[in-house]
KOLLO-934229 format. One record per atom (N, C-alpha, C): residue number from 1; residue in one letter; y, x, z. Coordinates in steps of 0.001 Angstrom, whole numbers. Layout:
BEGIN
<NUM; "a"; <Y; X; Z>>;
...
This chain:
BEGIN
<1; "m"; <25131; -21062; 17220>>;
<1; "m"; <23478; -20627; 17751>>;
<1; "m"; <22937; -20026; 16568>>;
<2; "a"; <21871; -19238; 17113>>;
<2; "a"; <21026; -18510; 16015>>;
<2; "a"; <20231; -19288; 15113>>;
<3; "r"; <19677; -18746; 13965>>;
<3; "r"; <18896; -19510; 13132>>;
<3; "r"; <17892; -20130; 13992>>;
<4; "v"; <17411; -21534; 13683>>;
<4; "v"; <16376; -22018; 14480>>;
<4; "v"; <15082; -21403; 14492>>;
<5; "q"; <14772; -20909; 13447>>;
<5; "q"; <13414; -20152; 13249>>;
<5; "q"; <13295; -19000; 14311>>;
<6; "l"; <14527; -18356; 14653>>;
<6; "l"; <14390; -17228; 15415>>;
<6; "l"; <14781; -17590; 16897>>;
<7; "v"; <14754; -18870; 17332>>;
<7; "v"; <15211; -19178; 18517>>;
<7; "v"; <14115; -18688; 19624>>;
<8; "f"; <12923; -18853; 19228>>;
<8; "f"; <11753; -18215; 20242>>;
<8; "f"; <11657; -16822; 20201>>;
<9; "s"; <12312; -16148; 19496>>;
<9; "s"; <12354; -14607; 19539>>;
<9; "s"; <13519; -14096; 20479>>;
<10; "i"; <14717; -14986; 20443>>;
<10; "i"; <15821; -14478; 21173>>;
<10; "i"; <16016; -15071; 22417>>;
<11; "v"; <15484; -16246; 22776>>;
<11; "v"; <15738; -16806; 24122>>;
<11; "v"; <14786; -16348; 25004>>;
<12; "p"; <15058; -15451; 26111>>;
<12; "p"; <13941; -15190; 26855>>;
<12; "p"; <13397; -16200; 27664>>;
<13; "g"; <12073; -16067; 27755>>;
<13; "g"; <11255; -17107; 28635>>;
<13; "g"; <11062; -18351; 27721>>;
<14; "l"; <11480; -18625; 26722>>;
<14; "l"; <11248; -19865; 25896>>;
<14; "l"; <9867; -20002; 25347>>;
<15; "t"; <9145; -18833; 25017>>;
<15; "t"; <7816; -18991; 24632>>;
<15; "t"; <6907; -19399; 25733>>;
<16; "q"; <6968; -18732; 26896>>;
<16; "q"; <6071; -19039; 27934>>;
<16; "q"; <6506; -20482; 28641>>;
<17; "a"; <7594; -20852; 28220>>;
<17; "a"; <8012; -22091; 28706>>;
<17; "a"; <7261; -23273; 27839>>;
<18; "f"; <7323; -22977; 26560>>;
<18; "f"; <6723; -23846; 25634>>;
<18; "f"; <5365; -23784; 25677>>;
<19; "l"; <4644; -22748; 26179>>;
<19; "l"; <3301; -22665; 26388>>;
<19; "l"; <2887; -23595; 27707>>;
<20; "n"; <3789; -23463; 28735>>;
<20; "n"; <3427; -24145; 29875>>;
<20; "n"; <3483; -25600; 29694>>;
<21; "v"; <4678; -25948; 29012>>;
<21; "v"; <4736; -27454; 28720>>;
<21; "v"; <3615; -28078; 27791>>;
<22; "c"; <3342; -27288; 26638>>;
<22; "c"; <2364; -27701; 25988>>;
<22; "c"; <749; -27957; 26831>>;
<23; "l"; <641; -27032; 27663>>;
<23; "l"; <-711; -26970; 28387>>;
<23; "l"; <-885; -28068; 29198>>;
<24; "e"; <564; -28551; 29855>>;
<24; "e"; <789; -29457; 30705>>;
<24; "e"; <555; -30987; 29910>>;
<25; "e"; <1053; -30740; 28691>>;
<25; "e"; <750; -32113; 27934>>;
<25; "e"; <-596; -32205; 27553>>;
<26; "v"; <-1488; -31002; 27125>>;
<26; "v"; <-2706; -31387; 26915>>;
<26; "v"; <-3587; -31902; 28007>>;
<27; "s"; <-3009; -31382; 29120>>;
<27; "s"; <-3991; -31690; 30489>>;
<27; "s"; <-3676; -33196; 30760>>;
<28; "n"; <-2442; -33646; 30438>>;
<28; "n"; <-2118; -35016; 30870>>;
<28; "n"; <-2396; -35962; 29770>>;
<29; "e"; <-2179; -35796; 28550>>;
<29; "e"; <-2113; -36629; 27362>>;
<29; "e"; <-3477; -36237; 26173>>;
<30; "g"; <-3841; -35033; 26353>>;
<30; "g"; <-4813; -34690; 25540>>;
<30; "g"; <-4426; -34363; 24135>>;
<31; "y"; <-5006; -34229; 23033>>;
<31; "y"; <-4830; -33862; 21606>>;
<31; "y"; <-4734; -34927; 20791>>;
<32; "q"; <-4385; -34910; 19691>>;
<32; "q"; <-4379; -35722; 18457>>;
<32; "q"; <-4824; -34775; 17383>>;
<33; "g"; <-6160; -34686; 17144>>;
<33; "g"; <-6719; -33795; 16203>>;
<33; "g"; <-6675; -32351; 16727>>;
<34; "s"; <-5940; -31523; 16164>>;
<34; "s"; <-5790; -30060; 16701>>;
<34; "s"; <-4432; -29850; 17129>>;
<35; "s"; <-3706; -30927; 17222>>;
<35; "s"; <-2300; -30822; 17817>>;
<35; "s"; <-1986; -31669; 18826>>;
<36; "l"; <-597; -31713; 19234>>;
<36; "l"; <-342; -32589; 20520>>;
<36; "l"; <-189; -34010; 19740>>;
<37; "k"; <-61; -35014; 20696>>;
<37; "k"; <282; -36412; 20376>>;
<37; "k"; <1717; -36330; 20145>>;
<38; "p"; <2370; -37400; 19091>>;
<38; "p"; <3621; -37522; 19010>>;
<38; "p"; <4502; -37684; 20293>>;
<39; "n"; <4212; -38398; 21138>>;
<39; "n"; <4808; -38542; 22278>>;
<39; "n"; <4972; -37325; 23191>>;
<40; "s"; <3986; -36449; 23039>>;
<40; "s"; <3853; -35206; 23682>>;
<40; "s"; <4972; -34230; 22903>>;
<41; "w"; <5108; -34154; 21741>>;
<41; "w"; <6021; -33290; 20933>>;
<41; "w"; <7466; -33860; 21348>>;
<42; "k"; <7701; -35155; 21469>>;
<42; "k"; <8887; -35479; 22126>>;
<42; "k"; <9355; -34952; 23512>>;
<43; "h"; <8287; -34906; 24291>>;
<43; "h"; <8556; -34462; 25698>>;
<43; "h"; <8549; -33043; 25530>>;
<44; "v"; <7868; -32370; 24877>>;
<44; "v"; <7910; -30699; 24909>>;
<44; "v"; <9428; -30521; 24374>>;
<45; "k"; <9929; -31151; 23093>>;
<45; "k"; <11411; -30699; 22840>>;
<45; "k"; <12193; -31076; 23801>>;
<46; "n"; <12062; -32197; 24527>>;
<46; "n"; <13015; -32548; 25337>>;
<46; "n"; <13171; -31638; 26673>>;
<47; "e"; <12103; -31503; 26944>>;
<47; "e"; <11972; -30517; 28116>>;
<47; "e"; <12695; -29094; 27816>>;
<48; "l"; <12190; -28708; 26671>>;
<48; "l"; <12911; -27238; 26229>>;
<48; "l"; <14336; -27392; 26118>>;
<49; "n"; <14826; -28333; 25410>>;
<49; "n"; <16257; -28483; 25132>>;
<49; "n"; <17075; -28696; 26493>>;
<50; "e"; <16513; -29454; 27507>>;
<50; "e"; <17183; -29453; 28730>>;
<50; "e"; <17051; -28175; 29460>>;
<51; "r"; <15911; -27483; 29578>>;
<51; "r"; <15927; -26337; 30424>>;
<51; "r"; <16558; -25259; 29756>>;
<52; "f"; <16690; -25109; 28522>>;
<52; "f"; <17313; -24035; 27864>>;
<52; "f"; <18701; -24220; 27308>>;
<53; "v"; <19112; -25317; 27420>>;
<53; "v"; <20378; -25998; 26802>>;
<53; "v"; <20335; -25544; 25149>>;
<54; "l"; <19343; -26102; 24566>>;
<54; "l"; <19274; -25901; 23154>>;
<54; "l"; <19226; -27236; 22463>>;
<55; "s"; <19121; -27320; 21043>>;
<55; "s"; <19194; -28463; 20225>>;
<55; "s"; <17986; -28296; 19179>>;
<56; "i"; <16618; -28107; 19591>>;
<56; "i"; <15828; -27850; 18755>>;
<56; "i"; <14983; -29371; 18588>>;
<57; "d"; <14369; -29469; 17411>>;
<57; "d"; <13699; -30511; 17316>>;
<57; "d"; <12259; -30729; 17399>>;
<58; "a"; <11355; -31693; 17289>>;
<58; "a"; <9871; -31692; 17378>>;
<58; "a"; <9397; -30703; 16295>>;
<59; "k"; <10078; -30747; 15111>>;
<59; "k"; <9259; -29927; 13823>>;
<59; "k"; <9455; -28348; 14415>>;
<60; "v"; <10549; -27990; 15021>>;
<60; "v"; <10332; -26581; 15268>>;
<60; "v"; <9476; -26332; 16374>>;
<61; "c"; <9120; -27276; 17198>>;
<61; "c"; <8108; -26948; 18271>>;
<61; "c"; <6680; -27037; 17613>>;
<62; "k"; <6694; -27870; 16556>>;
<62; "k"; <5179; -27839; 15807>>;
<62; "k"; <5084; -26608; 15125>>;
<63; "n"; <6300; -26180; 14545>>;
<63; "n"; <6216; -24921; 13764>>;
<63; "n"; <5685; -23736; 14836>>;
<64; "r"; <6221; -23778; 15870>>;
<64; "r"; <5886; -22775; 16567>>;
<64; "r"; <4453; -22807; 17182>>;
<65; "w"; <3940; -24008; 17412>>;
<65; "w"; <2628; -24128; 17677>>;
<65; "w"; <1658; -23522; 16478>>;
<66; "e"; <1928; -23931; 15321>>;
<66; "e"; <1150; -23365; 14300>>;
<66; "e"; <1212; -21801; 14270>>;
<67; "v"; <2499; -21291; 14426>>;
<67; "v"; <2503; -19869; 14435>>;
<67; "v"; <1722; -19187; 15500>>;
<68; "l"; <1775; -19750; 16782>>;
<68; "l"; <821; -19157; 17565>>;
<68; "l"; <-565; -19422; 17585>>;
<69; "k"; <-1008; -20537; 16953>>;
<69; "k"; <-2194; -20699; 16624>>;
<69; "k"; <-2796; -19545; 15596>>;
<70; "r"; <-2134; -19386; 14818>>;
<70; "r"; <-2458; -18287; 13751>>;
<70; "r"; <-2456; -16888; 14570>>;
<71; "k"; <-1657; -16659; 15267>>;
<71; "k"; <-1501; -15387; 16006>>;
<71; "k"; <-2970; -15498; 17087>>;
<72; "n"; <-3037; -16324; 17634>>;
<72; "n"; <-4353; -16506; 18568>>;
<72; "n"; <-5553; -16068; 17541>>;
<73; "m"; <-5651; -16697; 16567>>;
<73; "m"; <-6943; -16756; 15791>>;
<73; "m"; <-7145; -15166; 15334>>;
<74; "s"; <-5951; -14505; 14864>>;
<74; "s"; <-5786; -13287; 14335>>;
<74; "s"; <-6471; -12270; 15568>>;
<75; "w"; <-5756; -12569; 16872>>;
<75; "w"; <-6020; -11904; 17881>>;
<75; "w"; <-7701; -11847; 18365>>;
<76; "r"; <-8203; -13199; 18200>>;
<76; "r"; <-9291; -13410; 18598>>;
<76; "r"; <-10385; -12622; 17833>>;
<77; "n"; <-9893; -12802; 16193>>;
<77; "n"; <-10855; -11938; 15576>>;
<77; "n"; <-10972; -10210; 15536>>;
<78; "c"; <-9684; -9881; 16110>>;
<78; "c"; <-9787; -8412; 16372>>;
<78; "c"; <-10434; -8157; 17528>>;
<79; "v"; <-10484; -9069; 18806>>;
<79; "v"; <-11231; -8985; 19943>>;
<79; "v"; <-12737; -9001; 19509>>;
<80; "r"; <-13255; -9900; 18646>>;
<80; "r"; <-14535; -9829; 18099>>;
<80; "r"; <-15036; -8737; 17481>>;
<81; "l"; <-13911; -8265; 16483>>;
<81; "l"; <-14484; -7051; 15639>>;
<81; "l"; <-14650; -5941; 16661>>;
<82; "a"; <-14024; -5834; 17732>>;
<82; "a"; <-13921; -4888; 18618>>;
<82; "a"; <-15262; -4658; 19518>>;
<83; "g"; <-15893; -5982; 19629>>;
<83; "g"; <-17207; -5820; 20244>>;
<83; "g"; <-17090; -5203; 21589>>;
<84; "g"; <-17834; -4175; 22024>>;
<84; "g"; <-17825; -3496; 23316>>;
<84; "g"; <-16888; -2656; 23096>>;
<85; "e"; <-16104; -2190; 22107>>;
<85; "e"; <-15061; -1172; 22321>>;
<85; "e"; <-13672; -1948; 22692>>;
<86; "f"; <-13617; -3171; 23207>>;
<86; "f"; <-12427; -3731; 23537>>;
<86; "f"; <-12226; -3419; 25150>>;
<87; "n"; <-10890; -2770; 25331>>;
<87; "n"; <-10744; -2324; 26763>>;
<87; "n"; <-9785; -3398; 27126>>;
<88; "y"; <-10464; -4146; 28158>>;
<88; "y"; <-9795; -5174; 28900>>;
<88; "y"; <-8576; -4925; 29801>>;
<89; "a"; <-8830; -3468; 30340>>;
<89; "a"; <-7873; -2985; 31583>>;
<89; "a"; <-6677; -2844; 30575>>;
<90; "l"; <-6718; -2182; 29568>>;
<90; "l"; <-5645; -2227; 28704>>;
<90; "l"; <-5135; -3319; 27595>>;
<91; "g"; <-5987; -4070; 27478>>;
<91; "g"; <-5825; -5375; 26649>>;
<91; "g"; <-5740; -4941; 25021>>;
<92; "g"; <-6523; -3777; 24672>>;
<92; "g"; <-6434; -3574; 23276>>;
<92; "g"; <-7912; -2796; 23075>>;
<93; "c"; <-7892; -2352; 21777>>;
<93; "c"; <-9225; -1773; 20970>>;
<93; "c"; <-9262; -413; 21266>>;
<94; "d"; <-10299; 286; 21696>>;
<94; "d"; <-10528; 1609; 21748>>;
<94; "d"; <-11210; 2248; 20508>>;
<95; "w"; <-10330; 2093; 19238>>;
<95; "w"; <-10968; 2429; 18034>>;
<95; "w"; <-10212; 3789; 17743>>;
<96; "t"; <-11094; 4335; 16884>>;
<96; "t"; <-10412; 5638; 16251>>;
<96; "t"; <-9356; 5240; 14984>>;
<97; "e"; <-8660; 6163; 14597>>;
<97; "e"; <-7823; 5679; 13443>>;
<97; "e"; <-8468; 5342; 12426>>;
<98; "e"; <-9525; 6100; 12223>>;
<98; "e"; <-10330; 5589; 10898>>;
<98; "e"; <-11027; 4166; 10981>>;
<99; "v"; <-11304; 3678; 12204>>;
<99; "v"; <-11820; 2305; 12398>>;
<99; "v"; <-10754; 1293; 12354>>;
<100; "w"; <-9566; 1750; 12791>>;
<100; "w"; <-8209; 844; 12682>>;
<100; "w"; <-8055; 684; 11321>>;
<101; "e"; <-8069; 1820; 10410>>;
<101; "e"; <-7476; 1819; 8957>>;
<101; "e"; <-8530; 811; 8422>>;
<102; "d"; <-9809; 856; 8720>>;
<102; "d"; <-10822; 64; 8006>>;
<102; "d"; <-10712; -1427; 8290>>;
<103; "v"; <-10398; -1856; 9637>>;
<103; "v"; <-10063; -3055; 10323>>;
<103; "v"; <-8918; -3698; 9620>>;
<104; "i"; <-7855; -2943; 9557>>;
<104; "i"; <-6636; -3373; 9048>>;
<104; "i"; <-6675; -3660; 7439>>;
<105; "e"; <-7350; -2776; 6761>>;
<105; "e"; <-7583; -3066; 5238>>;
<105; "e"; <-8158; -4315; 5092>>;
<106; "r"; <-9292; -4709; 6016>>;
<106; "r"; <-9908; -5925; 5614>>;
<106; "r"; <-9121; -7089; 6297>>;
<107; "n"; <-8146; -7042; 7247>>;
<107; "n"; <-7377; -8040; 7966>>;
<107; "n"; <-6003; -7620; 8180>>;
<108; "l"; <-5139; -7676; 7384>>;
<108; "l"; <-3875; -6966; 7727>>;
<108; "l"; <-3002; -7755; 8948>>;
<109; "d"; <-3640; -8797; 9324>>;
<109; "d"; <-2913; -9644; 10440>>;
<109; "d"; <-3081; -9098; 11819>>;
<110; "v"; <-4087; -8044; 11900>>;
<110; "v"; <-4498; -7633; 13280>>;
<110; "v"; <-3829; -6212; 13419>>;
<111; "q"; <-3129; -5718; 12300>>;
<111; "q"; <-2240; -4582; 12301>>;
<111; "q"; <-1339; -4528; 13574>>;
<112; "v"; <-603; -5682; 13998>>;
<112; "v"; <267; -5675; 15059>>;
<112; "v"; <-254; -5687; 16512>>;
<113; "y"; <-1817; -5494; 16361>>;
<113; "y"; <-2270; -5284; 17952>>;
<113; "y"; <-2900; -4054; 18005>>;
<114; "k"; <-2657; -2930; 17047>>;
<114; "k"; <-2832; -1533; 17201>>;
<114; "k"; <-2363; -848; 18436>>;
<115; "n"; <-1085; -1292; 18680>>;
<115; "n"; <-311; -663; 19743>>;
<115; "n"; <-149; -1520; 21006>>;
<116; "k"; <-278; -2802; 20812>>;
<116; "k"; <-135; -3819; 21935>>;
<116; "k"; <-900; -4896; 21648>>;
<117; "p"; <-1286; -5501; 22822>>;
<117; "p"; <-2007; -6644; 22897>>;
<117; "p"; <-1200; -7764; 22603>>;
<118; "l"; <-1913; -8993; 22249>>;
<118; "l"; <-1053; -10313; 22154>>;
<118; "l"; <-510; -10843; 23092>>;
<119; "p"; <813; -11138; 23267>>;
<119; "p"; <1515; -11632; 24446>>;
<119; "p"; <781; -13056; 24682>>;
<120; "n"; <890; -13348; 26076>>;
<120; "n"; <441; -14712; 26544>>;
<120; "n"; <-878; -15043; 25941>>;
<121; "a"; <-1924; -14023; 25826>>;
<121; "a"; <-3225; -14294; 25213>>;
<121; "a"; <-3969; -15289; 25948>>;
<122; "n"; <-3910; -15181; 27428>>;
<122; "n"; <-4491; -16090; 28171>>;
<122; "n"; <-4441; -17726; 28262>>;
<123; "e"; <-2970; -17839; 28053>>;
<123; "e"; <-2509; -19134; 27702>>;
<123; "e"; <-2796; -19632; 26416>>;
<124; "l"; <-2727; -18820; 25379>>;
<124; "l"; <-3134; -19357; 24084>>;
<124; "l"; <-4535; -19585; 24012>>;
<125; "y"; <-5523; -18771; 24698>>;
<125; "y"; <-7009; -19031; 24666>>;
<125; "y"; <-6960; -20460; 25243>>;
<126; "k"; <-6282; -20659; 26412>>;
<126; "k"; <-6591; -22146; 27089>>;
<126; "k"; <-6100; -23137; 26244>>;
<127; "l"; <-5020; -23029; 25358>>;
<127; "l"; <-4343; -23890; 24702>>;
<127; "l"; <-5264; -24197; 23278>>;
<128; "f"; <-5861; -23244; 22848>>;
<128; "f"; <-6237; -23518; 21706>>;
<128; "f"; <-7872; -23216; 21421>>;
<129; "e"; <-8486; -22945; 22602>>;
<129; "e"; <-9897; -22802; 22482>>;
<129; "e"; <-10576; -23489; 23898>>;
<130; "v"; <-10141; -23234; 24958>>;
<130; "v"; <-10790; -23847; 25995>>;
<130; "v"; <-10772; -25277; 26274>>;
<131; "t"; <-9458; -25783; 25941>>;
<131; "t"; <-9508; -27125; 26198>>;
<131; "t"; <-10020; -28017; 24800>>;
<132; "l"; <-10206; -27258; 23750>>;
<132; "l"; <-10583; -28092; 22667>>;
<132; "l"; <-12224; -28385; 22690>>;
<133; "v"; <-12744; -27746; 23620>>;
<133; "v"; <-14114; -27711; 23819>>;
<133; "v"; <-14754; -29137; 24548>>;
């Protein structure tokens, strides 16, 4: 099996399944702080291992949660900075090259969104922002 850190990058559909199971757990069990409850992490791990024939542990799932949370914060920052220049039809910012350079200089994390939007942005918004309110 590939390195555990890369499993979400190389297993097709794993990230989407992870998000779906996490959203289901939040809906059914709620949060503990800004994360899932311990029993929810066990359920997420078991569901993904069974569905994708993997052997990941809850720590891998928690790490993925944190990675996705950081990506979502970076994406939301990019959208906020775009203001009226965000093109929802394309899922990106209609900025000139000079504006992109300035924004990237202030926040390197948004560089990845210059040519393509954040995958699963709607699910991440629901997971990290809508349900926390």
